[in-house]
PAKEMAR-885025 format. One line per 8 residues: number of its first residue (from 1); their letters; for each residue x, y, z of C-alpha. Coordinates in steps of 0.001 Angstrom, whole numbers, m for minus. Layout:
NUM> A> X,Y,Z | ...
//
This chain:
1> XXXXXXXX> 7135,m4675,15045 | 3735,m6413,13347 | 1720,m6554,16600 | m1625,m8278,17460 | m4766,m6293,18300 | m5078,m5868,21932 | m8233,m5818,23564 | m8525,m2533,24440
9> XXXXXXXX> m7598,m1365,20813 | m10150,m3490,19349 | m13149,m2002,21710 | m11938,1607,20629 | m11908,542,16861 | m15301,m974,16890 | m16599,1918,19211 | m15349,4082,16031
17> XXXXXXXX> m16959,2080,13759 | m20240,2081,15446 | m20100,5787,15532 | m19074,6046,11875 | m21879,3512,10619 | m24746,5149,12608 | m24506,8432,11052 | m26025,6832,7893
25> XXXXXXXX> m29225,5565,9507 | m31070,8442,11515 | m31937,10224,8275 | m32727,7482,6261 | m35094,5404,7669 | m38477,6539,6325 | m36655,6548,2729 | m35886,2872,3303
33> XXXXXXXX> m39511,2040,3670 | m39615,2627,m173 | m36506,1033,m1392 | m33177,m368,m210 | m31173,1814,m2209 | m32925,4790,m3166 | m36567,6497,m1614 | m37787,9753,m444
41> XXXXXXXX> m39030,11780,2944 | m41397,13961,3003 | m39956,17747,3401 | m43360,19651,3200 | m46903,18509,2042 | m46263,19003,m1563 | m42251,18540,m1394 | m40114,15158,m1124
49> XXXXXXXX> m36466,15007,m1238 | m34553,11900,m2520 | m32111,10026,m181 | m29679,7579,m1572 | m27931,5579,1207 | m24202,5178,1133 | m22194,2058,m805 | m22494,m924,1384
57> XXXXXXXX> m25905,82,3377 | m29136,m1180,2786 | m32424,m1331,5060 | m31200,m4299,6589 | m27259,m4744,6324 | m23952,m2792,6684 | m21320,m4556,4671 | m17984,m3863,5917
65> XXXXXXXX> m14651,m5973,4701 | m11565,m6703,6166 | m7837,m7767,4609 | m5178,m9483,6611 | m3103,m13004,6758 | m5513,m16184,7539 | m3115,m18758,5835 | 767,m19592,5705
73> XXXXXXXX> 3158,m19173,8482 | 1797,m15788,9946 | m1745,m17185,10122 | m1306,m17350,13652 | m1451,m13803,13777 | m4740,m13091,12028 | m6708,m16074,13203 | m7357,m14904,16297
81> XXXXXXXX> m7345,m11181,15200 | m10557,m11905,12955 | m11747,m14383,15233 | m12346,m11179,17987 | m13714,m8761,15409 | m16230,m11445,14264 | m17588,m12168,18214 | m17981,m8646,18742
89> XXXXXXXX> m19899,m8207,15462 | m22189,m10924,16252 | m22674,m9536,19834 | m23606,m6265,18039 | m26104,m8101,15736 | m27677,m10059,18333 | m28213,m6684,20287 | m30291,m5606,17104
97> XXXXXXXX> m27297,m4045,14895 | m26905,m733,14152 | m30093,1181,13680 | m31643,m1776,12874 | m29203,m3244,10580 | m27159,m6459,10984 | m23372,m5955,10236 | m22102,m8102,7593
105> XXXXXXXX> m18200,m9037,7501 | m16492,m9932,4327 | m13108,m11469,5019 | m10088,m11615,2404 | m6688,m13525,3051 | m3638,m11692,1561 | m1234,m14405,3020 | 929,m11271,4511
113> XXXXXXXX> 1702,m10416,662 | 1240,m6811,m394 | 300,m7434,m4197 | m2864,m9802,m2786 | m3650,m7071,78 | m4087,m4657,m2915 | m6361,m7061,m5253 | m8327,m8081,m1813
121> XXXXXXXX> m8740,m4254,m1117 | m10117,m3716,m4860 | m12298,m6493,m4848 | m13839,m5289,m1457 | m14465,m1797,m2809 | m15541,m2442,m6591 | m16666,m6086,m6149 | m17963,m6526,m2801
129> XXXXXXXX> m18945,m2766,m2451 | m18612,m2610,1236 | m19151,432,3383 | m15833,299,4956 | m12403,m1421,5508 | m12211,m2492,9018 | m8963,m3376,10617 | m6554,m4250,7565
137> XXXXXXXX> m3983,m5970,9206 | m462,m5568,8185 | 1673,m2533,7129 | 3067,m4047,3698 | m644,m4368,2541 | m1892,m1512,4309 | 719,1076,2827 | 258,m868,m389
145> XXXXXXXX> m3625,m31,m688 | m3132,3194,631 | m3706,5370,m2313 | m6742,3052,m3711 | m8674,3854,m492 | m7755,7356,m37 | m9169,8078,m3481 | m12348,6165,m3332
153> XXXXXXXX> m12895,7942,112 | m13989,4319,1851 | m13829,4754,5421 | m10848,2932,6658 | m11356,2210,10618 | m8175,863,12337 | m5562,m680,10446 | m3041,m3482,12055
161> XXXXXXXX> m310,m892,11311 | 1445,1959,13002 | 3001,3596,10124 | 3237,7458,10265 | 2044,7891,6572 | m1222,6198,7558 | m1684,9083,10236 | m1647,11558,7597
169> XXXXXXXX> m3356,9647,5042 | m6670,11576,5053 | m9953,12223,6379 | m11463,9002,5530 | m8627,7420,7829 | m9162,6746,11409 | m6084,5306,13091 | m6076,3708,16447
177> XXXXXXXX> m2801,2116,17236 | 120,4379,18315 | 2395,5090,15294 | 5917,3540,15043 | 7901,6771,15793 | 5836,7213,19185 | 6453,3767,19980 | 10316,4257,19373
185> XXXXXXXX> 10603,7120,21902 | 8880,5213,24476 | 11395,2430,24070 | 14002,4975,24048 | 12901,6353,27549 | 12196,3269,29213 | 15745,2228,28289 | 17110,5459,29872
193> XXXXXXXX> 14491,5261,32841 | 14501,1723,33781 | 17886,210,32733 | 19891,3539,32844 | 21312,2646,29386 | 24293,4730,28262 | 24667,2477,24863 | 21786,1497,22838
201> XXXXXXXX> 21821,m908,19914 | 18845,m966,17514 | 18296,m3832,15234 | 15661,m2819,12483 | 14194,m3630,9287 | 14712,m1532,6221 | 11242,m829,5582 | 8676,1831,6768
209> XXXXXXXX> 8122,m122,10041 | 11754,m287,10641 | 13009,3220,9775 | 9763,4620,11626 | 10852,2663,14884 | 14497,3708,14602 | 13628,7615,13732 | 11400,7207,16762
217> XXXXXX> 14281,6128,19100 | 16916,8723,17781 | 14110,11270,18656 | 13455,9881,22065 | 17187,9959,22529 | 17692,13262,21639
//
């Protein structure tokens, strides 16, 4: 049930992302004249307030990271997925960026391997020090790294997964894709409404993706 990102979902993702990153810019422009990371703004004639920018944000750049399959047998999914992401970021940057800051995208290849996905997320957060994780692709890797992202409080804007747990992960997670339970309900409805099905067979994968989808179909039929 792994899905490529549809154009409409990508647009929502990127608009959501722009709304998030724009929040860090309005109150810090004056501070950045002094320093890329720490500055001060005048609160009164005799008082200054120190302002610190979020991780991954400077006067000129907002650094974001993404993880997904870019090599191996499933690279046909990740290659156009990330190409679309880069194309849109380039369009934003060509138009002046976000509050004058250009978006810098750091990509990591996990080869659709959960362990490599965790390593990639740790590298993005602790080594690259990105502001946000954007478009993490693939349920196994997203689920494996959920606790790290949640604990560090790094915004995770859209993930290429519909696992229900991600919609309940916390305030720094911003899901866009319908979860698999909901998709299962739609499948059940379609089978009944369009095919007048009396018997339905479900072939599912015995993991988070498959179990969520099966549960949705069961609920839909009920």
